[in-house]
Every structure is written in structure tokens, then in C-alpha cells.
N, C-alpha and C positions, 0 to 999 in steps of 0.2 A: 485387685480393681479395674475396670477394665478401658479402653484405649484412649486416650483424648480424641476428641477429635478432631482437624486441620480446620482452623476456622479459614484459612485459607486457600483449600484444597476442593475444586473444582471439577462437578460431579457432567457438567457439558463435556461435551465433543472439542473440539477445541474451532468447530466452527461453527456451532449453536454459538462458541462465546461471543465470538470475529465481528457474527450475522445482526446476534443481541444487540452492541457495543456499536454498531452503525446506524441499525434504526434509533438507536438514543439517536445518535446523535442527528442523524437525519430530522424527528421530532422536536429536537430544541431550538437547528436551523429554523422549523416551521412556525416555532413558537416563541421566538426573541425577534429583536427589530432589525436581523442583516447581520449580526454576529455571530461568530461562535465562538465558547470560549477554550483558550491554545488547551489548560492543563486535558481538561477531556478527550479533545481531538489528540491528544496524544495519549494519553490515557489508551482508548480505543487503535493508533497506531501501535501499539506496542504488540498486542499481539497477534498482529496477522506476518509477525517478525516467523513466526511456525511456519507458515506456507513457504514459503523463501524455503523455511532448512528443509521440510519434507521432499524438496523438487532439488536438492544435492547440489550436483558443482555447478551443473548446468547455471542456477542464479546465485552462483556463490556472489560474484558481481554487484548482484541487487540487494541480496545479503548481508553482507556488510557495509554497505554504504547507507542499508533502510536502517538497519536500526542505530546505528553510527548517526546521519540526521538527525530521528525519530526522539537520540540522547540529546540533542545538544536543545535543540527546541523544547524537551520539558523539562530540561534545567532551565532555558528562558522564558518557561510559563510562569517562573519566580517574579519576575520584572516586568512581561509583558500579559495580559489579561486576556485576551482574543488576537487569534489571525490579524483581522485587518491591524491591531494595532505593530505586531511585527513590518509590514510592508509600510506602510505606515513611518516607521522609524528609516525605517534602510532609503523611502522614497524622498526622506526630508533631509537624508544625510548624504542623499547622492554613493550608497554603499548596493546598489540594489545587486549587480550586478560584479560586486568584490569577494571573490571566494571565499565562502568560510561565512558569510553576511548569513543571516539565518529569513532571508527570502530564498536563497538561493536553496540551504536546507530545506526548506518546504515547498519549492516548489518540485527539490528531489523524491521527496515523501508523494508529493503527488501522485508527481508517474508512477512510485510502486505497488501505490492503491490503485490505481489506473491497470498496468500493467497484470494484476490478481485478474481486475477485475473483468481483463478480454481474454486474459486465461480462461479463467471461467465460461465468460459466454459458449469459449471453440469446446471448451469439456464436454457442454453439454444440449451443442449443435450436431450430435450424432456419435451417440454406442461406437459404428464406426473407426472415428477414429482417434486413435496412440493417445497416451501422454504427449509423446515427443511432436504428433505432428499438431496438434492443439499450442502446446510451448509455442514451438518453432514459428508460428501463427499470428498471435498474441506478441510476440517479441518484434517480430519484424513491422509489426502494425503499431507496435506502443515504443520500441526502445533501438530500433534498428536504425532508424533514417538521422539519430542523433551519437551514432556512434560510427568508429574508424573498423576501417577495414580488418584493422587488428584482434580488434576486439571480438566486432561479429564472428572473426572465426571461430575464433576461440569461445563465444556463444556454444557457436551449431555447431564446434566438436563435442563440445559437452553434453546436450541432446542427444546423442547415445548413449548416454549413463543417465538418462530417469529411468525412474522408475518407471514399472507399466500400469494401466488403469488399475488395476488389483489391489498394487501393492500399495496405491496414496490413498483410497476410502481405507484397507488396512492402518496407518499410517495417523492416516484423521480419525478412527473408529465409526466409518461411516461405511455405509451398506447404499445398493445403488438410488433406493426411495431417496434417506434420508439426505444424502450427499447432495442431489436435485433439491431439494428444499432449501438445502440452507446457503446453495451456491445462488439460487436466486435472491434466495436473502439479501446475501449482500450483493450483489449486481443490482438489485432494484436501493437498498438503500446507500450503495457508494457512490454511484452515478451524482444523487441532488450535492456531495459535497466536494467532491471533485469541481462540475458546474460553480459551485460556490466559490472555491478557491479560482477558480481559473476566472471569474468577474469580479474578483478581489484586483487583482493583477490590470485585465484591459480597464476598469475604472483606474487606477493610475497611470494609466500610457503605459505600463509595461510591456512590451512581447516573451510574449508567453515562448517561444523557440528559442529566447536567447541562450540558457543555462541550465538545458536538461539531461545534458548526457551525465551515466554514471562516474564518470572516472575523472571528468581533470577540477576538482575543489569545489 
């Protein structure tokens, strides 16, 4: 008797699965009236955690925070159908800036998605860039302005432990040609999602920079 096929096994590379999920999210954003289902969003975001894991200790701060916040939002999807519903609740109860609120969690997850987007853009900008150079620039753009000196110093030290470009390709099961395609797909698909989240906060007159940093609750 042959070995049974695992129905949960996914033959796609991690990057391909992520790109597929965010393209599907972006399409749903185009096809509905200004809203995005929280469950679908969390399902796509959960796939991104593998990327933080591949980057090692330098991005451990982001991985731990990101995974935890996605898990909490996923649990909240049993109660709230949409991202808008999460923010509406916190605005209505004056808990938007409260540590541990779902609005803060959503903002942190959005920041994680943006960090990966910036990293991919830097990675593709020049084959001459090391992964450390690409990651350092992405971190400086997206996260460093909201971190303390101690955190920035620790992250900077961790950058030296990043894998090489070639090692990252192996971890992601990609080659030079396929990685460019998949990273470009993620960049294009995640952009509208990130912008959509920002617009939700702006529409409620919530400052976009009031609780971004990854370490203060």
C-alpha cells in the first residue's frame, strides 16, 4: 500500500505561497466595497513569519512580535469580520493606543509586512548588495526611527549574522530568476494592502506613528 498524500503539503516555495496569498488579498480588496476580511488577512500574514525566521537573529525581535500579534488578530477574527471592525471597536472604546489593543496589534503586523517589502526592494535593487546591506537599509527605513538606541544597536550587531544572498536563496528554495519574480509579486501585492491599512487609521484620525515600535506592548 502506497504512502498517503498529505493534503496539507504545499509544493510551492515559501515565497510563492506568500505572493499567491497577497495577490488574492489584493484582488479581494478590489472586488469589495472598501473592506478586508480579518481572517483572510491573518491567513496571508501567517505565511510571512517564515521569512523572518530565515533571516535569523537580526530579525528575531520582529519575528517574535509579528507572530504573536498575528496570532492574536487571528483569534479576534472569530469576533470581528473585518479590519475596519477592529479599528472601529477600539476607536469607539478609546482603546486605540492601549497596550495590547487589536488596533496596536494590526499596526505592528502592518509594519512587519512593510519591513519585508522594503527588504525585498533593497535585495532586488542590486546584485552587488549583500543581504546585510539590504536588510540594514530596509530596517533604517521602516523600523529604526521608532526604536530606542539600545534596540537599534542590538539589531545592528545581529545584522552580521545574516545569511549570504546565496544562503537565503537555498533557505527559500529559489534561484536568482525565480526569487526576483516572487519578490516582485509580493512587493506589488502588499503595497495596496499596506496603503489600505494606513487609510483605515487616517479615516479615524488616528496617528500612524503613535505605536509602531516592536517592543513596547
